[in-house]
C-alpha positions as CSV (number, residue, x, y, z in Angstrom):
1,M,54.9,90.4,96.7
2,G,56.5,93.4,94.9
3,E,59.7,92.7,93.1
4,R,62.8,94.6,94.4
5,P,64.4,96.9,91.7
6,T,67.5,94.8,91.8
7,S,66.0,91.4,90.9
8,N,66.2,91.8,87.1
9,R,70.0,92.5,87.2
10,A,72.6,89.9,86.3
11,T,72.9,87.3,89.1
12,D,76.4,85.9,88.3
13,F,79.5,87.8,89.3
14,D,83.2,87.3,89.3
15,V,83.3,88.5,92.9
16,L,80.5,88.9,95.4
17,I,81.5,91.2,98.2
18,V,79.5,90.8,101.5
19,G,79.2,94.1,103.5
20,A,79.3,97.7,102.4
21,G,81.5,98.9,105.3
22,I,85.2,99.7,105.3
23,S,86.2,96.2,104.2
24,G,83.7,95.8,101.4
25,I,84.0,99.3,100.0
26,G,87.8,99.0,100.1
27,M,87.7,95.8,98.1
28,A,85.4,97.3,95.4
29,A,87.7,100.4,95.1
30,H,90.8,98.1,94.8
31,M,89.1,96.0,92.1
32,R,88.1,99.2,90.2
33,E,91.8,100.1,90.0
34,K,93.6,96.8,90.0
35,A,91.2,94.2,88.5
36,P,88.9,96.3,86.4
37,D,87.9,93.5,84.0
38,H,86.3,91.5,86.8
39,S,82.6,92.0,87.6
40,F,81.5,92.5,91.2
41,A,78.5,93.3,93.4
42,I,78.3,94.3,97.0
43,V,75.4,93.0,99.1
44,E,74.6,94.8,102.3
45,R,71.9,93.8,104.8
46,R,71.3,97.4,106.0
47,E,69.7,100.2,104.1
48,N,72.9,102.3,104.2
49,L,76.6,101.8,103.7
50,G,79.2,102.2,106.4
51,G,78.7,99.1,108.5
52,T,79.8,99.8,112.1
53,W,79.8,103.6,111.4
54,D,76.1,103.4,110.3
55,L,75.0,101.0,113.0
56,F,76.3,102.8,116.0
57,R,74.5,106.0,116.8
58,Y,75.5,106.7,120.4
59,P,76.7,110.2,121.5
60,G,80.2,111.0,120.4
61,I,80.6,107.9,118.2
62,R,84.2,108.2,116.8
63,S,87.2,106.1,115.7
64,D,89.6,104.8,118.2
65,S,92.3,104.6,115.6
66,D,93.7,107.6,113.8
67,M,92.2,108.2,110.4
68,H,95.5,108.2,108.6
69,T,95.6,104.5,109.2
70,L,91.9,103.8,109.5
71,G,91.6,105.6,106.1
72,F,92.5,103.6,102.9
73,D,95.9,103.6,101.3
74,F,94.4,105.0,98.1
75,E,92.2,107.9,99.5
76,P,93.7,110.7,101.6
77,W,92.0,111.7,104.8
78,K,91.2,115.4,104.4
79,H,89.7,116.4,107.7
80,E,91.8,118.3,110.2
81,K,90.8,115.9,113.0
82,S,92.6,112.6,112.7
83,I,90.4,111.1,115.5
84,A,87.2,111.4,113.6
85,D,83.5,111.2,114.5
86,G,81.1,108.7,112.9
87,P,79.5,111.2,110.5
88,S,82.9,112.3,109.1
89,I,83.8,108.6,108.5
90,L,80.5,108.0,106.6
91,E,81.1,111.1,104.5
92,Y,84.6,109.8,103.6
93,L,83.1,106.4,102.5
94,D,80.2,108.1,100.6
95,R,82.7,110.2,98.7
96,I,84.7,107.1,97.7
97,V,81.7,105.1,96.4
98,D,80.5,108.1,94.4
99,E,83.8,109.2,93.0
100,R,84.6,105.6,92.0
101,D,81.2,104.7,90.6
102,I,80.7,101.9,93.2
103,R,77.2,102.9,94.5
104,R,75.3,101.3,91.6
105,H,77.0,98.0,92.4
106,I,75.6,97.9,96.0
107,R,72.4,96.0,96.7
108,F,71.0,97.3,100.0
109,G,68.6,95.3,102.2
110,H,70.1,92.0,101.1
111,K,71.3,89.6,103.9
112,V,73.4,86.6,103.0
113,I,72.0,83.5,104.7
114,S,74.2,80.7,103.2
115,A,76.9,80.1,100.6
116,D,77.7,76.7,99.1
117,W,80.9,76.1,97.0
118,R,80.3,73.8,94.0
119,G,83.5,72.7,92.2
120,A,81.6,71.5,89.0
121,D,81.0,75.1,88.0
122,A,83.6,76.8,90.3
123,R,80.9,78.9,91.8
124,W,79.7,80.0,95.2
125,H,75.9,79.5,95.2
126,V,74.7,82.2,97.6
127,T,71.2,82.4,99.2
128,L,70.1,85.9,100.3
129,E,67.1,87.3,102.0
130,T,65.6,90.7,101.2
131,D,64.0,93.0,103.7
132,D,60.5,91.7,102.7
133,G,61.5,88.1,103.4
134,E,62.0,87.1,99.7
135,R,64.8,84.6,99.1
136,K,67.2,85.0,96.2
137,M,70.1,83.1,94.7
138,L,73.3,84.6,93.4
139,T,76.3,82.9,92.0
140,A,79.9,84.1,92.1
141,N,83.3,82.8,91.4
142,W,84.7,84.5,94.5
143,L,83.2,85.4,97.8
144,Y,84.8,88.3,99.7
145,L,83.6,88.6,103.2
146,G,83.8,92.2,104.5
147,S,81.1,91.4,107.1
148,G,83.1,92.6,110.2
149,Y,83.9,90.7,113.3
150,Y,80.9,91.0,115.6
151,D,77.2,90.0,115.8
152,Y,75.0,92.8,114.4
153,D,71.8,91.2,115.8
154,E,72.8,90.8,119.4
155,P,75.4,92.4,121.7
156,Y,77.2,90.5,124.4
157,D,74.7,89.9,127.3
158,P,76.5,89.7,130.7
159,G,73.2,88.4,132.2
160,F,72.2,91.4,134.3
161,D,69.0,91.2,136.3
162,F,67.4,94.6,136.2
163,G,65.0,93.7,138.9
164,D,63.3,96.7,140.4
165,F,65.1,99.3,138.3
166,S,62.5,101.7,136.9
167,G,64.6,103.7,134.5
168,Q,65.8,103.2,130.9
169,V,68.3,100.5,130.0
170,I,70.2,101.1,126.7
171,H,72.8,99.1,124.8
172,P,75.0,101.3,122.6
173,Q,74.4,98.9,119.7
174,F,70.7,99.8,119.7
175,W,70.7,103.5,120.7
176,P,67.3,105.1,120.6
177,K,66.9,107.9,118.1
178,D,65.8,110.8,120.4
179,L,67.0,109.9,123.9
180,D,66.5,112.8,126.3
181,Y,69.1,112.6,129.0
182,A,69.3,116.3,129.9
183,G,69.5,116.7,133.7
184,K,69.4,113.0,134.3
185,N,71.8,110.7,136.2
186,V,73.4,108.2,133.9
187,V,75.4,105.1,134.8
188,V,77.6,103.7,132.0
189,I,78.7,100.1,132.7
190,G,82.0,99.3,131.0
191,S,85.5,100.7,130.6
192,G,86.3,100.0,126.9
193,A,86.3,102.4,123.9
194,T,82.5,102.7,123.8
195,A,82.2,103.7,127.5
196,V,85.1,106.1,127.2
197,T,83.4,107.8,124.3
198,I,79.9,108.0,125.7
199,V,80.8,109.3,129.2
200,P,82.3,112.7,128.2
201,S,79.8,113.1,125.4
202,M,76.8,112.7,127.7
203,A,78.4,114.7,130.5
204,D,77.6,118.1,128.8
205,K,73.8,117.7,129.2
206,A,73.3,115.0,131.9
207,A,73.3,115.9,135.6
208,Q,75.9,113.3,136.4
209,V,77.5,110.5,134.4
210,T,79.2,107.6,136.2
211,M,81.4,105.1,134.4
212,L,81.1,101.9,136.4
213,Q,83.9,99.5,135.7
214,R,84.8,96.1,137.2
215,T,88.4,96.5,136.0
216,P,90.3,99.6,135.0
217,T,91.6,100.1,131.4
218,W,94.8,101.7,130.3
219,M,94.0,105.1,128.8
220,F,96.1,106.9,126.2
221,S,95.5,110.6,125.9
222,R,96.3,112.4,122.6
223,P,95.2,115.4,120.6
224,A,92.3,114.7,118.1
225,K,94.2,116.8,115.5
226,D,97.5,115.6,114.1
227,G,99.6,118.8,114.0
228,L,102.2,117.3,111.6
229,A,99.5,116.0,109.2
230,N,97.8,119.4,109.0
231,F,101.1,121.2,108.5
232,L,102.2,118.8,105.7
233,R,98.8,119.2,103.9
234,K,99.5,122.9,103.6
235,I,102.9,122.6,102.0
236,L,102.8,119.3,100.1
237,P,100.6,117.6,97.5
238,E,97.7,115.9,99.4
239,K,98.6,112.3,98.5
240,L,102.3,112.8,99.5
241,A,101.3,114.5,102.8
242,Y,98.9,111.6,103.5
243,R,101.6,109.0,102.7
244,I,104.1,110.5,105.1
245,T,101.6,110.9,107.9
246,R,100.4,107.3,107.4
247,F,104.0,106.0,107.4
248,K,104.7,108.0,110.7
249,N,101.5,106.7,112.4
250,I,102.1,103.1,111.4
251,K,105.7,103.3,112.7
252,L,104.5,104.9,116.0
253,Q,101.8,102.2,116.4
254,D,104.4,99.5,115.9
255,I,107.0,101.1,118.2
256,G,104.3,101.7,120.9
257,F,103.0,98.1,120.8
258,K,106.5,96.5,120.9
259,R,107.6,98.8,123.7
260,A,104.5,97.8,125.7
261,R,105.5,94.2,125.2
262,N,109.2,94.7,126.1
263,K,109.1,97.4,128.7
264,P,105.6,97.4,130.2
265,E,106.7,99.3,133.4
266,K,108.1,102.2,131.3
267,V,104.9,102.4,129.3
268,K,102.7,102.4,132.5
269,Q,104.7,105.3,133.8
270,F,104.4,107.2,130.5
271,L,100.6,106.7,130.4
272,H,100.2,107.7,134.1
273,K,102.3,110.8,133.5
274,K,100.0,112.0,130.8
275,I,97.0,111.7,133.1
276,N,98.8,113.5,136.0
277,K,99.7,116.3,133.6
278,I,96.0,117.2,133.1
279,M,94.6,116.0,136.5
280,G,97.4,117.1,138.8
281,E,100.1,115.2,140.6
282,D,97.9,114.2,143.6
283,F,95.2,112.7,141.4
284,D,94.3,109.1,142.5
285,L,95.4,106.9,139.6
286,T,93.8,103.7,141.0
287,P,90.8,103.8,138.6
288,F,93.3,104.0,135.7
289,T,95.7,101.3,136.9
290,P,94.6,97.9,135.4
291,P,96.0,94.6,136.9
292,Y,97.4,93.8,133.4
293,D,100.1,95.3,131.2
294,P,99.4,97.9,128.5
295,W,98.4,96.2,125.2
296,D,97.4,93.0,126.9
297,Q,94.1,94.6,125.9
298,R,93.7,97.4,123.4
299,L,94.6,100.8,124.8
300,C,91.7,103.2,125.2
301,L,92.1,106.4,123.3
302,V,91.1,109.7,125.0
303,P,91.2,112.4,122.4
304,D,91.8,116.0,123.7
305,D,91.6,114.7,127.3
306,D,87.8,114.8,127.0
307,L,87.2,112.1,129.6
308,F,89.6,113.7,132.1
309,E,88.1,117.2,131.4
310,A,84.6,115.8,132.2
311,I,85.9,114.3,135.5
312,K,87.7,117.6,136.4
313,S,84.4,119.5,135.8
314,G,82.7,117.3,138.3
315,K,80.1,116.1,135.7
316,A,81.6,112.6,135.3
317,E,83.2,110.1,137.6
318,V,84.8,106.7,137.4
319,V,83.8,104.1,140.0
320,T,85.4,100.6,140.3
321,G,83.2,97.9,141.8
322,H,80.9,95.0,141.3
323,I,77.1,95.2,140.9
324,K,75.1,93.7,143.7
325,A,71.6,94.6,142.4
326,F,69.6,97.1,140.3
327,E,67.2,98.9,142.6
328,K,64.4,101.4,142.0
329,G,66.5,104.5,141.6
330,G,69.9,103.2,140.6
331,V,72.6,100.6,141.1
332,R,73.8,99.0,144.3
333,L,77.4,97.8,144.5
334,T,78.7,94.9,146.6
335,D,80.4,97.4,149.0
336,D,76.9,98.9,149.5
337,T,77.7,102.1,147.5
338,F,74.5,103.3,145.7
339,L,74.8,105.0,142.3
340,P,71.7,107.0,141.4
341,A,70.6,106.3,137.8
342,D,67.7,107.4,135.6
343,I,69.4,105.7,132.6
344,V,71.8,102.7,132.6
345,V,74.0,102.2,129.5
346,T,75.3,98.7,129.2
347,A,78.6,99.3,127.3
348,T,79.6,95.7,128.2
349,G,81.1,94.7,124.9
350,L,80.5,93.0,121.6
351,K,79.7,89.4,120.7
352,L,82.0,88.2,118.0
353,A,80.8,86.5,114.9
354,V,82.9,84.8,112.2
355,A,82.0,85.3,108.5
356,G,78.9,87.3,109.3
357,K,77.2,84.2,110.6
358,I,76.8,82.9,107.0
359,Q,76.3,79.2,106.8
360,L,79.2,78.2,104.6
361,S,79.4,74.8,102.9
362,Q,81.5,73.0,100.3
363,E,79.7,70.6,98.0
364,G,76.8,70.7,100.5
365,Q,79.0,69.8,103.5
366,P,79.0,72.4,106.3
367,V,82.2,74.3,106.7
368,D,83.3,75.2,110.3
369,L,86.0,77.8,110.0
370,A,87.2,76.9,113.5
371,D,88.6,73.7,111.8
372,R,90.5,75.6,109.1
373,F,93.8,77.4,109.2
374,Y,94.2,80.9,108.1
375,Y,96.2,81.4,104.9
376,K,98.1,84.7,104.8
377,G,95.4,86.2,107.2
378,C,93.1,86.3,104.2
379,M,92.0,82.8,103.0
380,F,91.5,79.4,104.6
381,S,93.0,76.0,104.2
382,N,91.4,73.9,101.5
383,L,88.5,76.4,101.0
384,P,88.5,77.7,97.4
385,N,87.9,81.3,96.2
386,L,87.0,82.7,99.6
387,A,88.7,85.7,101.3
388,V,87.9,87.4,104.5
389,V,88.9,90.6,106.4
390,F,89.7,90.4,110.1
391,G,91.6,93.5,111.1
392,Y,94.7,93.9,113.3
393,L,94.3,93.6,117.1
394,N,97.3,96.0,117.6
395,A,96.7,98.5,114.7
396,S,93.9,99.9,112.5
397,W,91.3,97.6,110.9
398,T,91.8,99.1,107.4
399,L,95.5,98.2,107.2
400,R,94.5,94.6,106.8
401,A,91.5,95.4,104.6
402,D,93.9,97.2,102.2
403,I,96.5,94.5,101.9
404,N,93.9,91.7,101.6
405,S,92.0,93.5,98.9
406,D,95.3,94.2,97.0
407,Y,96.3,90.5,97.4
408,V,93.0,89.1,96.1
409,C,93.2,91.4,93.1
410,R,96.7,90.0,92.4
411,V,95.2,86.4,92.7
412,L,92.3,87.3,90.3
413,N,94.7,88.7,87.7
414,E,97.0,85.6,88.0
415,M,93.9,83.3,87.6
416,K,92.9,85.2,84.5
417,A,96.4,85.0,83.0
418,K,96.5,81.2,83.7
419,D,92.9,80.6,82.6
420,A,92.2,79.2,86.1
421,D,88.9,79.5,87.9
422,V,89.8,77.9,91.2
423,A,92.4,79.2,93.8
424,V,92.7,77.1,96.9
425,P,95.4,77.1,99.6
426,V,96.2,73.4,99.8
427,L,97.0,71.9,103.3
428,P,97.6,68.2,103.2
429,E,95.7,66.1,105.8
430,N,99.0,64.8,107.3
431,H,100.4,68.3,107.9
432,S,102.5,68.9,111.0
433,L,101.6,72.6,111.6
434,E,102.1,73.7,115.2
435,E,99.2,75.8,116.5
436,D,99.7,79.2,117.9
437,D,97.4,81.4,120.1
438,I,97.7,84.7,118.3
439,F,94.8,86.0,120.5
440,D,97.0,86.5,123.6
441,F,94.8,89.4,124.5
442,S,92.9,89.2,127.8
443,S,90.0,91.2,126.5
444,G,86.6,89.5,127.3
445,Y,85.2,89.7,123.8
446,I,88.3,87.9,122.5
447,Q,88.5,85.3,125.2
448,R,84.7,84.5,125.0
449,S,85.0,83.8,121.2
450,K,88.2,81.8,120.9
451,H,86.2,78.6,120.2
452,I,84.7,80.0,117.0
453,M,88.0,81.4,115.7
454,P,89.9,79.9,112.8
455,K,93.2,78.2,113.6
456,N,96.7,79.8,113.4
457,A,100.0,78.1,112.9
458,V,103.2,79.3,114.5
459,N,104.7,79.9,111.1
460,Y,103.6,82.1,108.2
461,P,101.6,81.7,105.8
462,W,99.2,79.6,107.9
463,R,98.3,82.4,110.3
464,L,96.6,85.7,110.9
465,N,99.8,87.6,111.5
466,Q,100.0,90.7,113.7
467,E,102.9,92.6,112.0
468,Y,101.5,95.0,109.4
469,V,104.8,96.2,107.9
470,L,106.0,92.7,107.3
471,D,102.6,91.4,106.2
472,R,102.2,94.3,103.6
473,K,105.6,93.4,102.1
474,R,104.8,89.7,101.9
475,M,101.3,90.2,100.5
476,S,102.5,92.5,97.8
477,T,105.7,90.9,96.7
478,D,105.6,87.1,97.5
479,P,104.6,85.2,94.3
480,V,100.9,84.3,94.2
481,D,101.8,80.9,92.9
482,D,103.8,79.9,96.0
483,G,103.5,76.2,95.8
484,I,100.7,76.3,98.4
485,L,97.9,78.3,96.5
486,S,96.8,75.9,93.8
487,L,95.4,77.6,90.7
488,R,93.4,75.3,88.4
489,R,90.5,74.9,86.0
490,K,87.2,73.7,87.3
491,G,86.8,70.0,87.3
492,A,90.6,69.5,87.6
493,N,91.3,66.8,90.1
494,A,91.5,68.4,93.6
495,R,93.4,65.3,95.0
496,G,95.9,65.7,92.2
497,A,96.8,69.2,93.4
498,E,97.3,67.9,96.9
499,E,99.5,65.0,95.7
500,E,101.6,67.4,93.6
501,L,102.1,69.5,96.8
502,E,103.1,66.6,98.9
503,A,105.6,65.4,96.2
504,A,107.1,68.9,96.2
505,E,107.7,68.9,100.0
């Protein structure tokens, strides 16, 4: 078996970053700037960087957050469109890894299978598998999981029986390279961000595209270009213009989310008004009126009214109903409506996965993260030297990636200063933490996955908090050595650290 070119490199690192998407690249860039005397490697199972943005290749693939907050705090977004397409996002990430000399630290085609923490040498012993099936071992003092939040291998399967359907069935996660849909009837099943992106993108070539939804989704229409951002970039230095736009968008996200929680009826009226503005006052809003309040699930972004323009042109339609059967030429609904289809796209959602499905263990004992509490939305109770990124439900993913990266760099530097090689958030067995359901979102993918999610307490720091502005302040200014995070040398008595904590309480 031929050796991979990476196999003769050093196999021990200060930090092993899993995943070369937004989270992993962000951590590497933060380390370059804030913890430059620590070694790192990024392992990526795919052959390209980008994670989600490399995996999904369906028509129109774009962000559903604005790029002034989905972009990093250290790298201005330079394109005039703030709702960006997939290729532009990949270009942004490529520029970052090249300008910061990160690319040579990435090992592509390396999938992490398992990781075992061993206290004797304060190392994660990590087993990887290469594309040709070869197994390798790496060791690292820290494990930083930027492996995203969903299962790359399999999407959510709602259990459709395609029976006599003779056309093509496609899931957006596995889009075929050269799909010819010109002049064909397409039924897109789903009403989330993916469906809302695919429908107008396919409508230009397809004969007819039907979005088939069981339940409507709240839609928020906005321009793809941020007028203020583009104006500021002309008159101010790039970094300052980016900072101002980022601040504005974070503030607007926060205000919008809180307003939806406090005054849902007002927000419903506002969203409907925007649809009426483009579709006309007599437009039937039933397909855009969900039975839940805005932000009980994520709002669906419609940039430049593209979905509504496609409906207006007669090339796209939205149908609400339940599937009775897949028949030879299309889809039969329970009310006996027949939707002709040559192609069915099942945009029915993702299947969540925690920690990239890596088998974690501690001294050989399996670790189930569903038994652990989050610590500062970044680490886990009684699990040393491991950090993770799980983005915000109510804001951009990268906002959390940035503050977690920055925080772990602070911890690394503090460990170096104190000559410590173990950092563990200590939670005594007899704790009295009250659990909280932070996932009060009714979205199917969240509800289906609650049983695998780590625990959250009502009070900070034992939770994955959902208030970015507050989290950012705490993560950057609260002392690292807060009486909970125990910093110590390898071999130091772990029980001793817990007893010290209990004595301090």
